[in-house]
N, CA, C and O atoms as a Maestro MAE file, in Angstrom:
{
 s_m_m2io_version
 :::
 2.0.0
}

f_m_ct {
 s_m_title
 :::
 protein
 m_atom[172] {
  # First column is atom index #
  i_m_mmod_type
  r_m_x_coord
  r_m_y_coord
  r_m_z_coord
  i_m_residue_number
  s_m_chain_name
  s_m_pdb_residue_name
  s_m_pdb_atom_name
  i_m_atomic_number
  :::
  1 25 54.181 81.973 82.000 1 A "MET " " N  " 7
  2 3 55.353 82.658 82.528 1 A "MET " " CA " 6
  3 2 55.556 82.168 83.954 1 A "MET " " C  " 6
  4 15 54.642 82.048 84.769 1 A "MET " " O  " 8
  5 25 56.820 81.899 84.178 2 A "ASN " " N  " 7
  6 3 57.223 81.383 85.532 2 A "ASN " " CA " 6
  7 2 57.346 82.537 86.520 2 A "ASN " " C  " 6
  8 15 58.008 83.534 86.233 2 A "ASN " " O  " 8
  9 25 56.735 82.410 87.638 3 A "THR " " N  " 7
  10 3 56.733 83.507 88.593 3 A "THR " " CA " 6
  11 2 57.595 83.168 89.822 3 A "THR " " C  " 6
  12 15 57.247 83.546 90.941 3 A "THR " " O  " 8
  13 25 58.718 82.458 89.619 4 A "SER " " N  " 7
  14 3 59.551 82.067 90.726 4 A "SER " " CA " 6
  15 2 60.254 83.315 91.290 4 A "SER " " C  " 6
  16 15 60.530 84.291 90.592 4 A "SER " " O  " 8
  17 25 60.518 83.214 92.584 5 A "SER " " N  " 7
  18 3 61.186 84.295 93.272 5 A "SER " " CA " 6
  19 2 62.608 84.425 92.881 5 A "SER " " C  " 6
  20 15 63.222 83.426 92.507 5 A "SER " " O  " 8
  21 25 63.178 85.593 92.942 6 A "TYR " " N  " 7
  22 3 64.590 85.793 92.662 6 A "TYR " " CA " 6
  23 2 65.414 84.998 93.642 6 A "TYR " " C  " 6
  24 15 66.531 84.587 93.328 6 A "TYR " " O  " 8
  25 25 64.877 84.773 94.829 7 A "LYS " " N  " 7
  26 3 65.647 84.010 95.822 7 A "LYS " " CA " 6
  27 2 65.850 82.562 95.438 7 A "LYS " " C  " 6
  28 15 66.715 81.884 95.992 7 A "LYS " " O  " 8
  29 25 65.069 82.089 94.503 8 A "GLU " " N  " 7
  30 3 65.205 80.738 93.960 8 A "GLU " " CA " 6
  31 2 66.274 80.626 92.857 8 A "GLU " " C  " 6
  32 15 66.755 79.541 92.530 8 A "GLU " " O  " 8
  33 25 66.610 81.767 92.315 9 A "ARG " " N  " 7
  34 3 67.551 81.850 91.209 9 A "ARG " " CA " 6
  35 2 68.864 82.472 91.515 9 A "ARG " " C  " 6
  36 15 69.825 82.226 90.786 9 A "ARG " " O  " 8
  37 25 68.976 83.259 92.537 10 A "ILE " " N  " 7
  38 3 70.229 83.922 92.917 10 A "ILE " " CA " 6
  39 2 70.811 83.367 94.208 10 A "ILE " " C  " 6
  40 15 70.068 83.084 95.148 10 A "ILE " " O  " 8
  41 25 72.089 83.212 94.265 11 A "THR " " N  " 7
  42 3 72.753 82.667 95.394 11 A "THR " " CA " 6
  43 2 74.073 83.400 95.656 11 A "THR " " C  " 6
  44 15 74.641 83.994 94.739 11 A "THR " " O  " 8
  45 25 74.564 83.362 96.903 12 A "VAL " " N  " 7
  46 3 75.916 83.822 97.210 12 A "VAL " " CA " 6
  47 2 76.709 82.673 97.799 12 A "VAL " " C  " 6
  48 15 76.291 82.040 98.768 12 A "VAL " " O  " 8
  49 25 77.875 82.411 97.192 13 A "ASP " " N  " 7
  50 3 78.713 81.291 97.617 13 A "ASP " " CA " 6
  51 2 80.135 81.875 97.902 13 A "ASP " " C  " 6
  52 15 80.730 82.482 97.011 13 A "ASP " " O  " 8
  53 25 80.653 81.704 99.078 14 A "PRO " " N  " 7
  54 3 81.971 82.307 99.371 14 A "PRO " " CA " 6
  55 2 83.103 81.779 98.520 14 A "PRO " " C  " 6
  56 15 84.160 82.402 98.426 14 A "PRO " " O  " 8
  57 25 82.874 80.580 97.872 15 A "ASP " " N  " 7
  58 3 83.946 79.995 97.058 15 A "ASP " " CA " 6
  59 2 83.775 80.359 95.590 15 A "ASP " " C  " 6
  60 15 84.586 79.927 94.770 15 A "ASP " " O  " 8
  61 25 82.768 81.125 95.224 16 A "ILE " " N  " 7
  62 3 82.501 81.444 93.850 16 A "ILE " " CA " 6
  63 2 82.437 82.974 93.689 16 A "ILE " " C  " 6
  64 15 81.677 83.613 94.417 16 A "ILE " " O  " 8
  65 25 83.159 83.558 92.816 17 A "MET " " N  " 7
  66 3 83.110 84.990 92.402 17 A "MET " " CA " 6
  67 2 83.195 85.912 93.574 17 A "MET " " C  " 6
  68 15 82.480 86.913 93.607 17 A "MET " " O  " 8
  69 25 84.035 85.628 94.544 18 A "LEU " " N  " 7
  70 3 84.326 86.479 95.699 18 A "LEU " " CA " 6
  71 2 83.089 87.001 96.411 18 A "LEU " " C  " 6
  72 15 82.971 88.182 96.738 18 A "LEU " " O  " 8
  73 25 82.151 86.043 96.641 19 A "ARG " " N  " 7
  74 3 80.884 86.299 97.406 19 A "ARG " " CA " 6
  75 2 79.886 87.224 96.711 19 A "ARG " " C  " 6
  76 15 78.933 87.686 97.338 19 A "ARG " " O  " 8
  77 25 80.094 87.495 95.432 20 A "LYS " " N  " 7
  78 3 79.140 88.311 94.699 20 A "LYS " " CA " 6
  79 2 77.909 87.468 94.400 20 A "LYS " " C  " 6
  80 15 78.041 86.271 94.143 20 A "LYS " " O  " 8
  81 25 76.724 88.051 94.426 21 A "PRO " " N  " 7
  82 3 75.508 87.336 94.009 21 A "PRO " " CA " 6
  83 2 75.598 86.799 92.602 21 A "PRO " " C  " 6
  84 15 75.916 87.551 91.680 21 A "PRO " " O  " 8
  85 25 75.329 85.522 92.407 22 A "ILE " " N  " 7
  86 3 75.370 84.926 91.062 22 A "ILE " " CA " 6
  87 2 74.080 84.143 90.781 22 A "ILE " " C  " 6
  88 15 73.320 83.808 91.691 22 A "ILE " " O  " 8
  89 25 73.860 83.864 89.488 23 A "ILE " " N  " 7
  90 3 72.747 83.013 89.133 23 A "ILE " " CA " 6
  91 2 73.118 81.565 89.435 23 A "ILE " " C  " 6
  92 15 74.191 81.102 89.048 23 A "ILE " " O  " 8
  93 25 72.248 80.867 90.112 24 A "LYS " " N  " 7
  94 3 72.550 79.536 90.599 24 A "LYS " " CA " 6
  95 2 72.985 78.666 89.419 24 A "LYS " " C  " 6
  96 15 72.436 78.727 88.320 24 A "LYS " " O  " 8
  97 25 74.003 77.853 89.711 25 A "GLY " " N  " 7
  98 3 74.548 76.912 88.678 25 A "GLY " " CA " 6
  99 2 75.428 77.526 87.652 25 A "GLY " " C  " 6
  100 15 75.841 76.833 86.721 25 A "GLY " " O  " 8
  101 25 75.759 78.852 87.767 26 A "THR " " N  " 7
  102 3 76.636 79.506 86.821 26 A "THR " " CA " 6
  103 2 77.680 80.323 87.592 26 A "THR " " C  " 6
  104 15 77.729 80.321 88.822 26 A "THR " " O  " 8
  105 25 78.495 81.006 86.821 27 A "ARG " " N  " 7
  106 3 79.399 82.000 87.336 27 A "ARG " " CA " 6
  107 2 79.079 83.396 86.800 27 A "ARG " " C  " 6
  108 15 79.937 84.274 86.705 27 A "ARG " " O  " 8
  109 25 77.827 83.548 86.464 28 A "ILE " " N  " 7
  110 3 77.328 84.843 85.916 28 A "ILE " " CA " 6
  111 2 76.821 85.643 87.132 28 A "ILE " " C  " 6
  112 15 75.920 85.234 87.864 28 A "ILE " " O  " 8
  113 25 77.469 86.819 87.294 29 A "THR " " N  " 7
  114 3 77.083 87.660 88.469 29 A "THR " " CA " 6
  115 2 75.844 88.482 88.123 29 A "THR " " C  " 6
  116 15 75.611 88.836 86.967 29 A "THR " " O  " 8
  117 25 75.063 88.773 89.153 30 A "VAL " " N  " 7
  118 3 73.926 89.643 88.983 30 A "VAL " " CA " 6
  119 2 74.441 91.010 88.470 30 A "VAL " " C  " 6
  120 15 73.820 91.633 87.610 30 A "VAL " " O  " 8
  121 25 75.546 91.441 88.998 31 A "GLU " " N  " 7
  122 3 76.111 92.759 88.606 31 A "GLU " " CA " 6
  123 2 76.335 92.822 87.083 31 A "GLU " " C  " 6
  124 15 76.051 93.839 86.449 31 A "GLU " " O  " 8
  125 25 76.861 91.692 86.490 32 A "LEU " " N  " 7
  126 3 77.060 91.681 85.027 32 A "LEU " " CA " 6
  127 2 75.770 91.800 84.289 32 A "LEU " " C  " 6
  128 15 75.704 92.545 83.312 32 A "LEU " " O  " 8
  129 25 74.732 91.106 84.700 33 A "ILE " " N  " 7
  130 3 73.484 91.097 84.031 33 A "ILE " " CA " 6
  131 2 72.913 92.544 84.072 33 A "ILE " " C  " 6
  132 15 72.423 93.054 83.065 33 A "ILE " " O  " 8
  133 25 72.990 93.179 85.247 34 A "LEU " " N  " 7
  134 3 72.431 94.530 85.426 34 A "LEU " " CA " 6
  135 2 73.183 95.539 84.529 34 A "LEU " " C  " 6
  136 15 72.575 96.423 83.927 34 A "LEU " " O  " 8
  137 25 74.511 95.383 84.457 35 A "LYS " " N  " 7
  138 3 75.342 96.306 83.615 35 A "LYS " " CA " 6
  139 2 74.963 96.113 82.199 35 A "LYS " " C  " 6
  140 15 74.836 97.101 81.475 35 A "LYS " " O  " 8
  141 25 74.768 94.885 81.737 36 A "LYS " " N  " 7
  142 3 74.475 94.630 80.333 36 A "LYS " " CA " 6
  143 2 73.063 95.196 80.048 36 A "LYS " " C  " 6
  144 15 72.833 95.833 79.021 36 A "LYS " " O  " 8
  145 25 72.190 94.960 80.925 37 A "ALA " " N  " 7
  146 3 70.807 95.479 80.683 37 A "ALA " " CA " 6
  147 2 70.713 97.002 80.625 37 A "ALA " " C  " 6
  148 15 69.930 97.564 79.859 37 A "ALA " " O  " 8
  149 25 71.518 97.649 81.444 38 A "LEU " " N  " 7
  150 3 71.631 99.095 81.487 38 A "LEU " " CA " 6
  151 2 72.211 99.669 80.189 38 A "LEU " " C  " 6
  152 15 71.910 100.791 79.783 38 A "LEU " " O  " 8
  153 25 73.066 98.834 79.552 39 A "ARG " " N  " 7
  154 3 73.678 99.256 78.311 39 A "ARG " " CA " 6
  155 2 72.896 98.733 77.086 39 A "ARG " " C  " 6
  156 15 73.324 98.874 75.940 39 A "ARG " " O  " 8
  157 25 71.759 98.139 77.373 40 A "ARG " " N  " 7
  158 3 70.856 97.594 76.364 40 A "ARG " " CA " 6
  159 2 71.474 96.528 75.549 40 A "ARG " " C  " 6
  160 15 71.094 96.372 74.388 40 A "ARG " " O  " 8
  161 25 72.390 95.785 76.057 41 A "TYR " " N  " 7
  162 3 72.875 94.532 75.392 41 A "TYR " " CA " 6
  163 2 71.944 93.387 75.578 41 A "TYR " " C  " 6
  164 15 71.206 93.318 76.561 41 A "TYR " " O  " 8
  165 25 71.974 92.449 74.600 42 A "VAL " " N  " 7
  166 3 71.202 91.235 74.763 42 A "VAL " " CA " 6
  167 2 72.011 90.315 75.667 42 A "VAL " " C  " 6
  168 15 73.204 90.111 75.442 42 A "VAL " " O  " 8
  169 25 71.399 89.788 76.637 43 A "ILE " " N  " 7
  170 3 72.021 88.866 77.629 43 A "ILE " " CA " 6
  171 2 71.808 87.453 77.126 43 A "ILE " " C  " 6
  172 15 72.233 86.497 77.774 43 A "ILE " " O  " 8
  :::
 }
 m_bond[171] {
  # First column is bond index #
  i_m_from
  i_m_to
  i_m_order
  :::
  1 1 2 1
  2 2 3 1
  3 3 4 2
  4 3 5 1
  5 5 6 1
  6 6 7 1
  7 7 8 2
  8 7 9 1
  9 9 10 1
  10 10 11 1
  11 11 12 2
  12 11 13 1
  13 13 14 1
  14 14 15 1
  15 15 16 2
  16 15 17 1
  17 17 18 1
  18 18 19 1
  19 19 20 2
  20 19 21 1
  21 21 22 1
  22 22 23 1
  23 23 24 2
  24 23 25 1
  25 25 26 1
  26 26 27 1
  27 27 28 2
  28 27 29 1
  29 29 30 1
  30 30 31 1
  31 31 32 2
  32 31 33 1
  33 33 34 1
  34 34 35 1
  35 35 36 2
  36 35 37 1
  37 37 38 1
  38 38 39 1
  39 39 40 2
  40 39 41 1
  41 41 42 1
  42 42 43 1
  43 43 44 2
  44 43 45 1
  45 45 46 1
  46 46 47 1
  47 47 48 2
  48 47 49 1
  49 49 50 1
  50 50 51 1
  51 51 52 2
  52 51 53 1
  53 53 54 1
  54 54 55 1
  55 55 56 2
  56 55 57 1
  57 57 58 1
  58 58 59 1
  59 59 60 2
  60 59 61 1
  61 61 62 1
  62 62 63 1
  63 63 64 2
  64 63 65 1
  65 65 66 1
  66 66 67 1
  67 67 68 2
  68 67 69 1
  69 69 70 1
  70 70 71 1
  71 71 72 2
  72 71 73 1
  73 73 74 1
  74 74 75 1
  75 75 76 2
  76 75 77 1
  77 77 78 1
  78 78 79 1
  79 79 80 2
  80 79 81 1
  81 81 82 1
  82 82 83 1
  83 83 84 2
  84 83 85 1
  85 85 86 1
  86 86 87 1
  87 87 88 2
  88 87 89 1
  89 89 90 1
  90 90 91 1
  91 91 92 2
  92 91 93 1
  93 93 94 1
  94 94 95 1
  95 95 96 2
  96 95 97 1
  97 97 98 1
  98 98 99 1
  99 99 100 2
  100 99 101 1
  101 101 102 1
  102 102 103 1
  103 103 104 2
  104 103 105 1
  105 105 106 1
  106 106 107 1
  107 107 108 2
  108 107 109 1
  109 109 110 1
  110 110 111 1
  111 111 112 2
  112 111 113 1
  113 113 114 1
  114 114 115 1
  115 115 116 2
  116 115 117 1
  117 117 118 1
  118 118 119 1
  119 119 120 2
  120 119 121 1
  121 121 122 1
  122 122 123 1
  123 123 124 2
  124 123 125 1
  125 125 126 1
  126 126 127 1
  127 127 128 2
  128 127 129 1
  129 129 130 1
  130 130 131 1
  131 131 132 2
  132 131 133 1
  133 133 134 1
  134 134 135 1
  135 135 136 2
  136 135 137 1
  137 137 138 1
  138 138 139 1
  139 139 140 2
  140 139 141 1
  141 141 142 1
  142 142 143 1
  143 143 144 2
  144 143 145 1
  145 145 146 1
  146 146 147 1
  147 147 148 2
  148 147 149 1
  149 149 150 1
  150 150 151 1
  151 151 152 2
  152 151 153 1
  153 153 154 1
  154 154 155 1
  155 155 156 2
  156 155 157 1
  157 157 158 1
  158 158 159 1
  159 159 160 2
  160 159 161 1
  161 161 162 1
  162 162 163 1
  163 163 164 2
  164 163 165 1
  165 165 166 1
  166 166 167 1
  167 167 168 2
  168 167 169 1
  169 169 170 1
  170 170 171 1
  171 171 172 2
  :::
 }
}
C-alpha cells in the first residue's frame, strides 16, 4: 500500500476549477470525490 501524503496528490491551481482543490493531473475536485463517497457511489 502506498502511504503518500495527500499533499502529493492534491493541488490548487487558480486556472483550473476556480481554485478548488483537485487531484493532480485531473479536473476531478476533492469535493466531488467526497460527495460521491458520502453517497456510497463507486468512484
